[in-house]
C-alpha positions as CSV (number, residue, x, y, z in Angstrom):
1,M,-11.8,-4.8,-2.1
2,T,-9.5,-3.9,0.5
3,I,-6.0,-4.9,1.2
4,S,-3.4,-4.4,4.2
5,A,0.3,-4.9,3.5
6,E,3.5,-4.4,5.5
7,I,6.8,-4.1,3.3
8,A,10.3,-4.0,4.5
9,G,12.2,-0.9,4.0
10,F,11.0,2.8,3.8
11,A,8.6,3.4,1.1
12,P,8.3,7.3,1.0
13,A,6.1,7.6,-2.1
14,L,3.2,5.5,-0.1
15,L,1.1,8.0,1.3
16,A,-2.6,8.2,2.4
17,G,-4.5,9.6,-0.5
18,G,-2.0,8.5,-3.2
19,S,-2.1,5.3,-5.3
20,V,0.1,2.2,-5.7
21,T,0.1,-0.3,-8.4
22,L,0.6,-3.9,-7.6
23,T,1.9,-6.4,-9.7
24,G,3.1,-10.3,-9.5
25,L,0.3,-11.1,-7.3
26,R,-3.3,-13.1,-8.1
27,P,-4.9,-11.4,-11.1
28,E,-7.6,-9.8,-8.9
29,L,-5.0,-8.0,-6.6
30,N,-2.9,-6.8,-9.5
31,G,-3.5,-3.1,-10.6
32,A,-4.1,0.4,-9.3
33,W,-5.2,0.8,-5.5
34,H,-5.9,3.9,-3.6
35,V,-4.0,4.3,-0.5
36,T,-6.3,4.9,2.6
37,S,-3.6,4.8,5.1
38,A,0.1,4.6,5.5
39,R,2.5,4.2,8.5
40,H,6.2,4.3,8.4
41,R,8.1,2.9,11.4
42,L,11.7,2.7,12.8
43,G,12.2,-0.3,14.9
44,Q,14.5,-3.1,14.3
45,G,14.6,-1.8,10.7
46,L,12.7,0.2,8.4
47,T,9.1,-0.7,7.6
48,T,6.1,0.7,5.5
49,T,2.4,-0.6,6.3
50,F,-0.3,0.4,4.1
51,E,-4.0,-0.1,3.6
52,A,-5.6,0.4,0.2
53,R,-8.9,0.2,-1.5
54,K,-9.3,-1.0,-5.3
55,G,-11.7,0.9,-7.5
56,Q,-12.8,4.2,-7.9
57,V,-11.9,6.9,-5.2
58,K,-15.0,8.1,-3.6
């Protein structure tokens, strides 16, 4: 399972190869995710966009 998300603000800890724990979502989305890509952008404000994969890291 994969997920893509954009969050407002700068999240410097979100880096490709790292992990993120999601909470407060649907039960199947909560838990540990392996970050496969991350982009930090400055436009009208700072945003962080990331993609992640749930499950074992291959």
